[in-house]
Backbone as CSV, one residue per row, in Angstrom:
resi,resn,N_x,N_y,N_z,CA_x,CA_y,CA_z,C_x,C_y,C_z
1,MET,0.851,-1.179,0.000,0.000,0.000,0.000,0.896,1.240,0.000
2,SER,0.534,2.211,-0.800,1.369,3.402,-0.937,1.180,4.376,0.227
3,LYS,2.223,5.160,0.469,2.144,6.191,1.508,1.041,7.189,1.170
4,GLU,0.873,7.476,-0.123,-0.154,8.428,-0.547,-1.544,7.940,-0.155
5,HIS,-1.786,6.641,-0.375,-3.094,6.079,-0.014,-3.312,6.137,1.500
6,VAL,-2.299,5.750,2.250,-2.418,5.768,3.711,-2.632,7.203,4.200
7,PHE,-1.913,8.167,3.617,-2.094,9.567,4.002,-3.519,10.018,3.716
8,GLU,-4.088,9.614,2.590,-5.478,9.986,2.269,-6.443,9.411,3.301
9,VAL,-6.212,8.165,3.711,-7.051,7.541,4.745,-6.940,8.341,6.042
10,VAL,-5.712,8.638,6.460,-5.489,9.392,7.696,-6.134,10.775,7.590
11,LYS,-5.965,11.415,6.455,-6.537,12.750,6.228,-8.064,12.718,6.373
12,ASN,-8.705,11.723,5.769,-10.164,11.595,5.878,-10.603,11.362,7.320
13,VAL,-9.836,10.575,8.053,-10.148,10.327,9.460,-9.993,11.616,10.266
14,ILE,-8.937,12.379,9.999,-8.731,13.649,10.711,-9.921,14.573,10.473
15,ILE,-10.402,14.644,9.235,-11.553,15.490,8.911,-12.790,15.011,9.656
16,GLU,-12.926,13.703,9.811,-14.070,13.146,10.543,-13.979,13.463,12.039
17,VAL,-12.779,13.331,12.609,-12.583,13.552,14.041,-12.569,15.043,14.381
18,LEU,-12.008,15.844,13.483,-11.885,17.299,13.692,-12.622,18.020,12.554
19,PRO,-13.946,18.074,12.614,-14.726,18.611,11.494,-14.471,20.089,11.174
20,ASP,-13.866,20.848,12.083,-13.579,22.261,11.812,-12.325,22.444,10.962
21,ILE,-11.588,21.377,10.729,-10.343,21.442,9.955,-10.675,21.349,8.466
22,LYS,-10.077,22.227,7.679,-10.237,22.179,6.224,-9.186,21.226,5.648
23,PRO,-9.540,20.476,4.614,-8.592,19.514,4.042,-7.235,20.122,3.687
24,GLU,-7.221,21.353,3.198,-5.943,21.963,2.805,-5.049,22.290,4.000
25,GLN,-5.610,22.291,5.219,-4.802,22.514,6.424,-4.005,21.275,6.822
26,ILE,-4.413,20.134,6.321,-3.781,18.866,6.713,-2.608,18.587,5.786
27,GLN,-1.427,18.809,6.314,-0.201,18.548,5.572,0.585,17.496,6.339
28,ILE,1.260,16.638,5.596,1.891,15.462,6.193,2.948,15.812,7.238
29,GLU,3.590,16.975,7.128,4.640,17.327,8.091,4.089,17.959,9.370
30,ARG,2.805,18.266,9.417,2.215,18.878,10.612,1.913,17.810,11.659
31,ASN,1.729,18.265,12.903,1.290,17.303,13.918,-0.163,17.599,14.275
32,LEU,-0.801,16.615,14.869,-2.230,16.741,15.162,-2.511,17.822,16.201
33,ARG,-1.587,18.037,17.101,-1.764,19.067,18.120,-1.879,20.444,17.461
34,GLU,-1.071,20.697,16.414,-1.142,21.965,15.665,-2.516,22.172,15.038
35,LEU,-3.182,21.077,14.734,-4.509,21.155,14.122,-5.613,21.270,15.170
36,GLY,-5.236,21.292,16.438,-6.210,21.453,17.507,-6.685,20.163,18.144
37,ALA,-6.015,19.068,17.851,-6.433,17.770,18.401,-5.882,17.590,19.812
38,ASN,-6.764,17.166,20.721,-6.307,16.826,22.067,-5.877,15.355,22.069
39,SER,-5.471,14.854,23.211,-4.951,13.481,23.267,-6.009,12.445,22.878
40,ILE,-7.250,12.671,23.226,-8.323,11.728,22.859,-8.542,11.762,21.347
41,ASP,-8.547,12.969,20.766,-8.688,13.091,19.310,-7.566,12.354,18.592
42,ARG,-6.346,12.528,19.084,-5.195,11.888,18.445,-5.323,10.366,18.498
43,MET,-5.774,9.852,19.639,-5.963,8.406,19.778,-7.060,7.920,18.826
44,GLU,-8.110,8.702,18.686,-9.189,8.348,17.748,-8.678,8.284,16.317
45,VAL,-7.856,9.256,15.940,-7.311,9.276,14.583,-6.492,8.010,14.342
46,VAL,-5.675,7.640,15.302,-4.840,6.436,15.157,-5.719,5.188,15.063
47,THR,-6.642,5.015,15.987,-7.442,3.783,16.008,-8.381,3.702,14.807
48,MET,-8.976,4.827,14.423,-9.876,4.807,13.262,-9.098,4.565,11.968
49,SER,-7.890,5.097,11.878,-7.055,4.852,10.695,-6.695,3.371,10.607
50,MET,-6.352,2.768,11.740,-6.038,1.336,11.747,-7.261,0.529,11.314
51,GLU,-8.451,0.905,11.800,-9.672,0.194,11.411,-9.913,0.310,9.909
52,GLU,-9.759,1.521,9.373,-9.964,1.743,7.940,-9.013,0.897,7.099
53,LEU,-7.801,0.729,7.582,-6.782,-0.029,6.851,-6.771,-1.507,7.236
54,ASP,-7.670,-1.886,8.138,-7.786,-3.265,8.617,-6.456,-3.761,9.201
55,LEU,-5.881,-2.929,10.090,-4.623,-3.253,10.753,-4.822,-3.345,12.258
56,LYS,-4.038,-4.197,12.871,-3.993,-4.278,14.333,-2.538,-4.066,14.728
57,ILE,-2.273,-2.887,15.280,-0.911,-2.500,15.651,-0.939,-2.096,17.122
58,PRO,0.025,-2.547,17.915,0.066,-2.083,19.313,0.180,-0.551,19.349
59,LEU,-0.627,0.072,20.172,-0.634,1.532,20.247,0.725,2.093,20.650
60,MET,1.524,1.300,21.354,2.860,1.749,21.742,3.747,1.999,20.513
61,SER,3.384,1.422,19.379,4.141,1.646,18.150,4.102,3.113,17.736
62,PHE,3.098,3.835,18.220,2.925,5.241,17.854,3.475,6.185,18.921
63,ALA,4.089,5.649,19.970,4.539,6.460,21.104,5.547,7.534,20.706
64,GLN,6.433,7.236,19.784,7.478,8.187,19.387,7.090,9.030,18.170
65,VAL,5.863,8.857,17.691,5.406,9.586,16.511,5.152,11.046,16.879
66,SER,5.728,11.950,16.076,5.575,13.370,16.404,4.735,14.141,15.386
67,ASN,4.469,13.533,14.234,3.654,14.228,13.242,2.880,13.219,12.396
68,ILE,2.112,13.742,11.440,1.284,12.879,10.600,2.174,11.951,9.766
69,GLN,3.309,12.463,9.306,4.260,11.646,8.533,4.674,10.398,9.327
70,GLY,4.977,10.584,10.599,5.367,9.461,11.443,4.263,8.431,11.578
71,MET,3.030,8.907,11.721,1.893,7.995,11.830,1.723,7.216,10.526
72,VAL,1.805,7.910,9.404,1.688,7.254,8.101,2.797,6.214,7.944
73,ASP,4.021,6.555,8.329,5.142,5.611,8.225,4.897,4.344,9.037
74,VAL,4.422,4.492,10.272,4.139,3.316,11.120,3.053,2.457,10.470
75,LEU,2.011,3.087,9.957,0.930,2.335,9.316,1.425,1.604,8.070
76,VAL,2.217,2.279,7.240,2.736,1.657,6.015,3.668,0.492,6.355
77,GLU,4.576,0.701,7.314,5.515,-0.362,7.708,4.767,-1.597,8.198
78,ASN,3.747,-1.380,9.014,2.995,-2.513,9.545,2.126,-3.162,8.494
79,TYR,1.617,-2.381,7.566,0.833,-2.963,6.471,1.723,-3.858,5.616
80,ALA,2.952,-3.371,5.356,3.894,-4.144,4.552,4.237,-5.465,5.249
81,SER,4.416,-5.438,6.568,4.763,-6.675,7.276,3.585,-7.646,7.317
82,VAL,2.363,-7.137,7.334,1.181,-8.007,7.294,1.059,-8.630,5.921
83,GLU,1.304,-7.839,4.863,1.209,-8.332,3.496,2.237,-9.416,3.199
84,SER,3.427,-9.293,3.780,4.491,-10.258,3.503,4.282,-11.598,4.212
85,ASN,3.368,-11.641,5.183,3.118,-12.899,5.917,2.138,-13.775,5.203
């Protein structure tokens, strides 16, 4: 699965969780806190993105993630490892 596809999934989830955010505000290098997301919102974005991509990843995998790019990278890496099994 491409990073672009995963980013689109994450972007759609962010819009769902944070309806006041305009799509053009969501850039891959930004972090969710900059977009106004609190810790619960951020957790929702992660869990809903995993559901959309049909992935089960330990939440601790996202502990060091500091921006949307990092979240997309973790999702892509784990998707690739699931596909290879």
